[in-house]
N, C-alpha and C positions, 0 to 999 in steps of 0.2 A: 686474285685480287685485281690485276690488271683487266681481266675479262669482265668482272662485276662492275668495275668503275666505267668501263667503255659502253657496256650494256644498260648502266643503270637508268638511262632515260626510257628505254623500252620497258623495263621491269617496272619502274613507276607509273608509266602510262597504263600498262596492262592492269596493274593493281589498282589504279584509279578508276577504270572502266569496271573492274570487278566490284568496287565500292559505291559507285555511282547510284545504282538503283536504291541504296540505303542511306544516301546522303542528300536527298531532296530531289534526285532526278529520276523518279520512279514512275512519272506519269507516262500514260500510253503513248503520247506524241514524242516525248524525248527518248523512250526507249526504242521506239521505231527508228528515230533519227541516228541514234547510237549503233543500232543494229546495221543499219545502212553504212555507216561510216566504217564499222568493224569488217564488213564484208568487202567494201571497196579497198580497205587496207590490206586485207588478206591478197586480194589481186595484186596490189602495189608491191606487197613483199615478194610475191613470186616474180614479178617483172624485175625488181630490184636484184634479185638473185641472179638473173641472167644478164641485166645491164652491168651492175658493179661487179659481179662475179666472173662473168664470161665475156663481158664488152659486147654483148648482143643487144643492139638497141632496137627494140621492136616496136612499130607502129601498127600492130595488128593484134595486141595482146588481148583487146576486148572480145575478139572472136572465140577465146578460150572460155571467157565468161558466158558469151552467148551459146556455145555448144553445151555447156553444163545446163544453163537455163533451158535450152530447147529439148534437151533430154528429159527434163521434168515434164514439159508439155506433151511431148510425144507418148511419154508411159502414162500420163495423166489420161489422155485420149484412149489409150488402150486399157484404162482402168487398172494400172498397175501404180499404186501410191504409197507402197511401202518404203520409207527412206533407206532401210537396209538393202533394197534392191536399186532404188532409184539413184542414190549417190554413187555408188561404185560404177554404174551406167555412165553417169554424168562425167565422172573423172576419166573413165576409159574413152569416152566419146572425145573430149577435150584433148586427153594424151595421144590418141590416134591422130586427131587433125595436127597436132603439134608434130607428130612424127612424119607424117606424110609432107606437110608443108615444109618443115624444118630440114628435111632430107635433101629439099632443093634449095631453100634459102641458105643455110649455113654454108654451103659452097662458095657464097659471095661474102663480103665484109663492107663495112662502112655504109656509104649513102646507097650503095646496091641492095644491101640487106634491108635496110630500112624500107625502101621502096617496094622490095618483093613481099615483104611482111604487110605492107600497106596494102598491095594488090591482092593478096590471099584473104586479108580481112575484108575488103570490099567484096571479094568473091562470095564469102560466107554471108555478108549483108544483103546482097541481092538474092542470093538463094534463099534466105530467110524471108525476104519480102515477097517472094513468088509462092510461098507455101500458103495456098489460099486455104487448105484444110486446117491450118493453124492459125488463121486470122490474117494472114499477109501482112500488109502494112498496118492494119488495124490492131494487130496483136492478139494475144490469147488470154483470157481470164481464167485464172484457177479459183474454183469455188471454195477450196480448203487448202490447207497445207498438207505435206506430206505426213503419213502416219508412222508411227514408231511402235512396232509390234501390235498393230491394230488399235492403238490410241491416238488421239489427235493432241498429244502433249506439246507439239511445236506450236499450237495456237495459243499457248500461254505465253504472253509477252515476255515475262520475267525468264521463263525457262528458255525461250528462244534467244533473249539476250546472252544467257550464260553458254548457250550451245555457239553462238556466234563468237564470244570471248574465247571459248576453249578451241574453236577450229582455228582462229587467228593466232592463238599462242602456240598450238601445234604446228602450224604452218611456219611461223617465226622461228621456232626451235629446230624444226627440220632443215630449214635453209641455213640458219646458223651452223648446225652440226655438220652439214655437207660441206660449207664454205671452210670450215675449220678442219676438216678431214684431209687425207691425201688427195682425194678427189677435187677438193676445192683449191688445194694449193697448185694442182696441175692446171686448173682452170684459169687461176690468176696469172700462172706463168705463161699460158697460151695467150691470154689478154695482153700481157706485157710485150712478149716477144714470141710470136708463133714459130719463126724459123729457129731459134734458139731451143724451144721446146722440142720441136721435131727432131732437131739434131741430138737431143738427149734421150731420143726413143719414144716419145709421147706424141702420137698422133692427134692433132687438135680436133679433128672433126667428130669422132665418137663421143669425146668429152662433152664438145658443145651440143651435139644432138642429144646427149642424155640429159644434159642440164635443161635444155628447151623443153624436152618431153615432161621433166618433172615440174617445171614451171607451168606447162599446159595442164597437167592433172590438178594442181593447186588451184588454177584458174577455174577449172571444171567444177571443183568443190565450192568455190566462190559464187559460180553461177548457179548450183544447186540452191545455195542458201539466199541468193538474191532473188530467185523465182519465188521462193516460199516468203521471203520478207515483204515483196511487193504484191503477191498473188496475181501477178500479171507479167506476160513477157512479149516484148515487141522487138522488132529488127534494129530499133535504135540502140539496144544494148550492145550491138555489134559494131556499130558505126565508127568510123575512123576518129570522129570527136571523142568518143568514150575512150578509144585508145590513146589519143592525145592527152586526156585528163589523166590517165592513169600513169603516163610517162611524165606529165608535170608534176604529179604528186610524188613521185620518186625524186625529181630534180628539186622541188620545193623542200623537201625534208633534207635532202643531201644524200651524196652518194659514197659517203665515208663508212656507212655500215647499213645493215637491214633496219636499224631503229630509225633511220631517216625516213624510210618508207612509211613506217607506223606513223610518225609525227606529221609527215607531208599529207598523207590521206586524211587524217582526223581534222588537220588545220584547214585543209581545202574544203571538205565538207561542212564543217561547222562555220566557216568564213562565208562560205557560200549560201548557208541556210540564213545566217544573221542578216547578210545584206538583202537578201530577197525580201525580209520583212521591213527594211527601213525605206526603200525607195523602189518606185516601179522600173526604174531604168538601171538597176542595181548591177548589171553585166559591165556597164560602162566603168564603174569604179573597181569592180572585181578585176577586170583586165589590166587596168593601170596597177592595181596593187600586186598583181602577179608579176609585171614587168619590173617594178621596183625590187621586188623580191629576188628576182634573178639578177638584177644589176648590183644590188648591195648587199646580198647574202651569198657569197661565192661558195659557201659550205653549207647552204640551206639552213632551215631552221635548227637542225641538230647542232649546227656549229654556232649558232647565235651566242650562246653563254661565253664560248671561248673568245668570240670576236669582240664582245662586250668587255671582257677582262682584259684584252690587249689594248682596246681604247682607253680604258681606266688607267692602266699603268703608264701610258704615253702622256697622261695628264688630262 
């Protein structure tokens, strides 16, 4: 019951996303927006897994998304479009990048880790920009979504909505189970006191690296979906600004659990979209609102109900 109460916000949110197409939100534009929000929520959950679980604050996580997206592009150029091939390649590409870069970055901590992940992310960004065969800075247009067993079923917006929802749910459950396992307990112990964990016989490095690679693989899967959702891939997907947005989604939702990443990502995307339709200079308001959220919501949006409850009890 304790687990159910704690994760109720995530379960309710996932259920609401499942019912959305049948509750007046089945228009093409809205389904596209929700798909984008769920894909970014998937990437945010994987980032929350290493930030909250292992204490690894990465400012290069968008590179995992970008590796997954560019795997779709490269295979599309080679006329390989079957999702059963493309998706595993996208995940392996992102996981491989995470393994290579994480092997170096995880030897550091704190600000040094943040800066090294930022540097690796920017290296990936400039590499993508130099790929003239795949559009360079202008990006690469996919003229159709990936096939599934020879069919274009992902082109159906409703089907794609539930594919994204299924992928988000699976990612959240996987990360949740890992954090609740012995592996997750060691990760939290290492995050809290690395020297004490090492004294107990647990080497922090392999646990952190494994978590980093898992987060990379999930980010690669999100990149595969993002490329199919937009049918366009550009180096901007890998920029440090995108990494900053993902990190802010995690902080906005709250670091108390993975459900915070879900809430933060969906809240971020929907608020951004709403403000963009209200005013030409919406980014000014958006920035102020995000600053206020950080200042007055110490536990993020996920902690808002409890915070309001405490305020009401005080009078």
